[in-house]
Steps between C-alpha positions, in 0.01 A plus 500: 500500500134473430317172552362506145848541351651216703203267451467550124873474446527173694187350338621591150848364574349172623270472194776569250753290690260206502440545127877499442533176695226332295691591183831381645375161620331429168143490630235408242310831520776730371590245232137489385490879496812516283352245258166682489675831426723327243819609674819293500555284809842650560324828585398330823843577647496860387149560634589331829804724529296813439241400760767405754690825441178697543414325826850548637507861385174573680639365825832678458296816447448517875872582528548677164172672404599567138562128447152414627340761276688373196410139583131587530513689170679212333238254621222723367671489160546122530128447559407747226703278269317196636169663407625559148607135478153388614317724257731407212378140511139588578507385862228656711586316822652801673408437863850399610655779301261754656592396855871543430455822303274669754725415795807616309341829391372559853851436633649747254243767587542455876878498463494826302267657756712373789813670371 
């Protein structure tokens, strides 16, 4: 396994796993984001589940490569949807989104190149 593949996969899994935890514990930041994007609060659980599944899928991808590839692709779609949600309400504060999106896209690219 290449160092870039392992490093990016673990970093992305940690980022998305941490984001899932912040949604699950009811931290103020995700709640404020949901309010700002005018999304229902019950979506918090769904979004947390998607992030957690993506993080777990990335790590399981070390054993089952297809699962890791699908998880990375799913996370790219998740963050593309997040961009649409930001733009829909006119939010231009995209720094956090960009960090997640770039690491997720890089993970998908390195995963595809690795296999």
